N, C-alpha and C positions, 0 to 999 in steps of 0.2 A: 841441623837437619830440617829440611823443608817440610812443612806441614802439608799433608795431603788433604785436599778438600773432600768432604763427604759426598759421595755420589748416591743420589736417591733414585729409586725406581718410581716414577710418577707419571701419570697421564697428564701431559701438558702440551701447550701449542708452541711450535717452533717455526719461525720463518726468518732465515737470515742467509747471508751468503757465507760460504766458508773459504777462508784462505788462511793458511798458517805457515808461511815460509818466511825465511829471513830475507828473501829477495823480493822480486816484484810480482804483482798479479794484476790481471786486467779486471776492471770494474764489471759488475754484473748488472744487467738491466733487462727487464722483461715484463710483459703485462700478462696477467692471467685472468681468464674468465672461465670457470669450469664448474660443473655440477654433476655429481655422480648420479647414476640411475637410481640410487637408493635415497638420494636427497629429496625431501619432500618439497613440492612446489606449491603447496597450499598456502593461502594467505594466513597470516597470523595476526594476533592482536597487537604485536609489537611493531607492525607495519613493515617488518623485514620481509625479504624475499618477495618483492612486489611484482614478480614476473609470473606468467602463465607457462604451462608446459611447452606450448608451441613457440615460445620466445627463446628457448634454449638452442644453442648452436653446438654441434659436436665436431671437433677437429680430430681427424684420424692421422696416423703417421704419414699417409700419402699426401695430406694437406699441410704438413708441418712447415715447409719452406714458404708457403703462402702467408703464414701467420707469424713467423718468427724471423728476426734478423740476426744473423751470425756476426760476431765481432771477435777480433783478435785471432787466437789460434783455433777458434771454433769455425772459422770461415772455410767453406768447402769440405767440411768434415761430418756431413750427415749422410747416412745411408737409408734411403727411403724404403728399401726392401726389408730392413730389420727395425727401422725406427731409432737407430742408435746415433746419438750425437757425441762426437769426441771433442773434449775441451782441451786436454793436455796429453802429451806423450812423453815428455822428457823434462829436464830441469828448466827453471826460469821461464815458464810459459804461463799464459793466462788466456782464457777464452770465456766468452759468455754468449748467451742468446737472450734477445729482448723480444717480448711479445709486442706485436705491432699495434694492438688495440689497447683498451683500458678495462680494468676489472671494476665493476660497480659492486661494492660491498653491501649494497641493499639486496643483493641476490646471492643465492648459493652457487657454489661451483665445485668442481672436482678435477684434479689432474692425476692421471694414473700412469705409472711407468716403473722404472728401476734405475738404481745408481750403482756405479762401480768406482771406488776411490783408489783402485790400484792394488798391487800385491806387495806386501811387506815381508821381508825376511830378516833373519838375524843380522845380516850384514848390510842390507839395503832397506832403509825405511822409506815411507811415503809421506808426502805432504802436497798440498795443504788441506784440501777438502773441497766440498761443494756447498754452495749456499743459495738460498732463495730469498728474494727481497721484494717488498712492496714499498712504493714511494710515490711522491707527487712532484710535479715540476718537470723541468727539462730532462728528457731521457738521456741526453748527451752528457749529463753531469757524471755519469758512471765512467766516462773515458777521460775525466779530468785528472790532473796531477795529484789532487787531494786523495785519491783512492788507489794509487798504483802499488802501494806497499802490501805485500802478501798477508801480513798479519792483520790487516784491516778486513780481511775476509769479504771484500766487495761490499761491505756495509758501512764500517767505520769511515768517517770522513765525509759522508753524505748526510745532509740534515734530514731529520724526521723520517727515518726509515725504520720499518719493523720487518722481521723475517725469521727464518730458521736456517741453521747451518749444521752440517755434519763435518766436524773438525778433526783432522788427523794429525795435527801438529800443535803443540803447546808453545805459545809465544810468551816470553817473560818480560817483554818491554818493547818499546819502539812502535807501539800501535796507538791509534787515536781513541783510546778508551780502555775498558777492562782487559787485562791480560788473561792468559789461560793458566797462569801459575797455579799449581796444585791440582789441576784437572787431569784425569787420565784419559788419554786419547786411544782410540777414536771415541768421540762423544757427540751427542746431539743436543742442541739447546736453542731456545729462542733468543734473539738478539734485537736490540733497537738502538736508535741514536736520538739525541736531543736536537734542538734547533741549530746547534753549532756543529753537529756532526759527531759529537763524542759518543762512543758506543758503550752499551751496557749489556752484559750477559745476564739473562734471567737465571740466577743460580738455582732457583727452585725447579726449573725445567730441565736441568742438566741430567742426562742419562747416558751411562757408559754403554757402548755397543760391544766392547770386547775385541781383543786382537784378532779373533777369527774373522771379524768383519772385513779386515784388510787382506782378503784372499784372492783378489783379482777377479771376482765374480760379480755378476749383477744381483742386486738385492731389491726385492719388490718395495715400491714406494707408492703410497696412496695419500694424496693431500685433499682434504675436504674442508669446505667452509659452509657452516649452516647459518644462513642469514637471520633465521628466527631467533637463534640463541647467541649469535655472534661468536660462536666457538669455531676456532680453526684447529683441525686435528691433522697430525702427520703420523701415518702408520708406516714404519720402516721394519720390514720383516714382521716380527711379532711384537715389536716395541711401539707403544703409542705415546705420542706427545700431543698435548692439547693446551690451548690457552684462549682466554677471552680477549677479543679485540675491541670490546665495547669502549674502553677508554682511549684507544689508539685511533679509531676511525674518525675522520673528519666528517661530521654529520652534515655539514653544509655542502660538502663536495666529496661524496664517497667514492670517487673514481680514482683508481690507482694504476700506475705502471707496474710491471712485473718483470723480473729478470732472474735468470739462473746462471751462476758463474762458478768457475773452478780455476785454481792456480797452483803453480808449483814454485818453490824457491830453490834452495840448495839440493833438495831431495826430488827425485824423479817420481812421476806417477802417471799412468794412463788412466785418466778420469773421464768417465762417460756417463751419459744419461740416455736411457731407453724410453722413448716417448710412445706410449700406447694410445692414449686419447685424452681429450680434454672436453669437458662439458661446462658450458657457462652461458650466462645471459650477456650478450655483448652490449657494451655501452656505446650507443650510437650518437654521433654528432651530425648536425646538419646546419646549413646556412640558408637563411631566407633573405632573398634580395627583393627589395621593393623598387620597381622600375616605373618611371614616368613614361608611359607609352607614347605620349605626344612628343616628348623631347628626346627619348632614348636614354636619358640619364638615370643612374641608380640613385634613388633618393636616400636609401639607408639599407643597411644589412644587419641582421641579427643572428646570433648563434643560439641553437637549441640543442638539447641532449635528452636522451631517454633510452629505454630498453629496446632491444631488437623486437620487431613486429608489434611494438606498442603504437597506439594511435598518437599522432603528433597533435599537441594542443594548438588549436587554431588561434592565431593572434587577433582575436576579436577586438580587443581594446585598441591595438595599434591600427587596425583597419578602420575602426570607428573614428580615430583621430584624423586619418587621411580623408575620410568621408566629410568630416567637419571642415576640412580645408578645401573641399570642392571636388574631391576625387571619387571615382567609383571603380570597382574591381571589374576588369575584363575577364570574365569567367571562361571565355573561349581560348585564352592564351595562358591563363594562370594554371600552374600544375600543382598547386597546394590547395587541398580541400579539407573540409571538416572530417573526412574519413581517411586522409592520408596517413600512412604508417611508416615507421622506420623500417629499413630493410634489415637483413641479418648479416651483412658484410661490414664488419667494423674496421676493415683495413682501408676503407675509402669513405670519406664523408659525403653525405648527400647534399645536393643543392636544389633549392626550390625558388621559383620566381613568381612573385605576385605582380601582375601588370596592372597599373593604375592609369586610367585614362581620365582626362579632364571632363567633368560633368558640364553640360551646357543647358541653358534654358532658352526657350524660343518665345518671342513675342511678335505679334503681327501688327502692322500699322497700315493705314490706307490714306491716300490723298487723291482728290478729284480736281482736275484742271478743267475749267469751263470756258466755252466761247458762247457769248450771248449776243444776238443781233435783234435790236428793237426797231420797229417800223412806226414812224410817226408822221402826222401832218405838220404843217408849219406851226400850227398853234399848240403843238404838243399832244394833240389828241391821238390815241392809238389808231394806227392805220391798218395793221395786220398783226396776227399772232407772232410772238417772238420765236426766233429760231435759236434753239439751244443744243449745243453739242457738248458731251462730257467724256473726258478720257480718265479712266481709273488706273491708278498705280498702287500696287501692294508692296509692302516692305516686310521681309522676315529678318528680325533682329536676333542674332545668336550671341549670347553672353557666355564667355569662358569663366566658370565659377572659381577656377584656381587663380587665374591672372587678373580677372576682372575686365579683360578686354572684350570689346564688342565688334561684331562685323554685321553688315547689313547688305541686303540685296533687293533692289527695286525691280519690280516686274510689271510691264504694261499689260493690263488685262484686255484692252480693246483697241490697241494700236497707239500710234504716236502722231497721228495726223488728223487735223480738222479738215473736213471735206469742203470743197467750194460750195458756196451758197448763192443761188440766183435770187435777186430780190423779186418778190411777187408783183404781178401787174395789177394795177388798180385803175379802173376806167377814169379817164380825165386827169390822171395824175402821172407825174414822172418822178421816178426814184432818183435821188441825187447820186446814188452809187448802184450800178446795175448788178454787180456781184461782189461778194467777199471771197477773195481767192483762197485756194488751199494753203494751209499752214502745216508744215511738217516739222519733225524733230522736237516735238513737244515732249517734255520730261516732267518728272515730279517736281523739278525746280522751277518750272514755268509758272508764270502768273496767269490769273484769269484775265480774259480780254472781253471788252464790251464795245459793241458797235451800235450806232444809232443811224438808221437810214431815214432821211427826210423825204417826204412826198410833197411835191409842189404842183398846183393846178396848171394844166396846159393852157396856152393862149388859144381861144376859140374865135371864130368869125361867122357872122350871120348876114346873109344877103336877102333883102326883102324886095320883091318885084311886084309892082302893080300892073296888071295886064288888062287891056281892053278886051272885054268879053266878046265883043262883036268882031273885032278885027284880029285879035290875038296879038296886037302890038303891045310892047312894054311902055307903059305910060310914065312910070317912075321907078327908080331903083335906089334902094338905100343899103348901105353896108355898115354893119355894126361889129365891133370887136371887144373882147374882154376875156377875163380869166374864167376857166371852167368853174361853174357853180356860182358865179356872181350874177347880179341883176343889173340890166341896162336902164338908163333914165329915159330911153326913147319911148315916145307915145305914138302909137299907131293911129290914133284918132286924129292927131294933128295933120298927118299926111292925107288921110281920107278927106278931111275937111278942105284941104288945099286943092285936091283933085276935083272935088265937087264944085268948087267955086270957079273952076276953069270951064 
């Protein structure tokens, strides 16, 4: 005689997927983020429920298909007018819905609805049930071959899952974990798997629902999670299941996917879930791209996460690292600021761009190119003031602080031409060069030029005439020549004496 397990009425937590047939069932996957209106959003000393009231998102039945993905026999079986999702209608079927977002178990949530596991009669039994599962990792793992067997209730075979199930068929073997042997169906219980996917039924959480539950009617279901206490409660009609998730939650990464699934094996059942609403704090993800504005290249990308409507932690340290490399933030193009927030749509990740431009430093240099003309006598004595022309060129040097490269631009401030200069006239002297011609195309690379103009004395001539005062006739004429400024050896007295002796 098979020993019947003792069924206890106990308030415990249950979250698993339910599948109890001897045939196949589709895996269940879904993400849940919900918080009932009665769930407190006040901060607690335990640091749980880190969200504020305005961070909560409410999903109504009208929004259901925007937030859930239908799989298997659940595809195209949702009625938005009633909020009813059909999972199975006959034998050997499996359907599931997967929440598109993630549940952050640092925050409270609630999902409200009702379930129908089908109508059982004396001749027609129902199977397998409906299950709810939390898990991490690839959501597609629920459609793998490891989890197609109905007795796995959409949970067994998948590693590190915890959940609750309403099971309508007792499996006595062939499942990846504890069997239902000795348990009276339908029953509800919490279920979990280890890192290998082997499942365990929390026997202390098992509660029998009674055969009247399989009446083909919808039964109210209210799932609540209190982040402050880490207690997950499931209220099905008037039966309450509750359990602490404190030992199950990954404290380093408290974000979980969520699925609801149902399946049938050899027995047929129309299994449905009526979705009323879900309140939750959406776990948001965003990508920050760091873009070199000068080159257009993406230097790096980083992923961030947080609650809906929460302020995004500005990446001060990373920005500081880029500044140390010579960058500066272009605030006119960057769309991430210290006051940026996550949005409330967790079906689509946000993207922010931080534009980094190369910081530059400027230095100025100046060069003067000179033309000097000196005027001298033959003996080197200064003959006239120097003629000096100066052309000034300025240079702006720009250094790229990222690459270290420099660019420079020379600018003439007063032209690039030395004007023609006419040598000054000095009485009695002749310049050896009458003009210094115009010189153009002078640049900062030109050298200074120096000219020396020599002044030489002119050749002078003197005629001395001796005239008879009585007749006006020229008695004697002398012609003297020499350089301007020099003294002749001629003696006038000698010629006067000569004339007097005549």
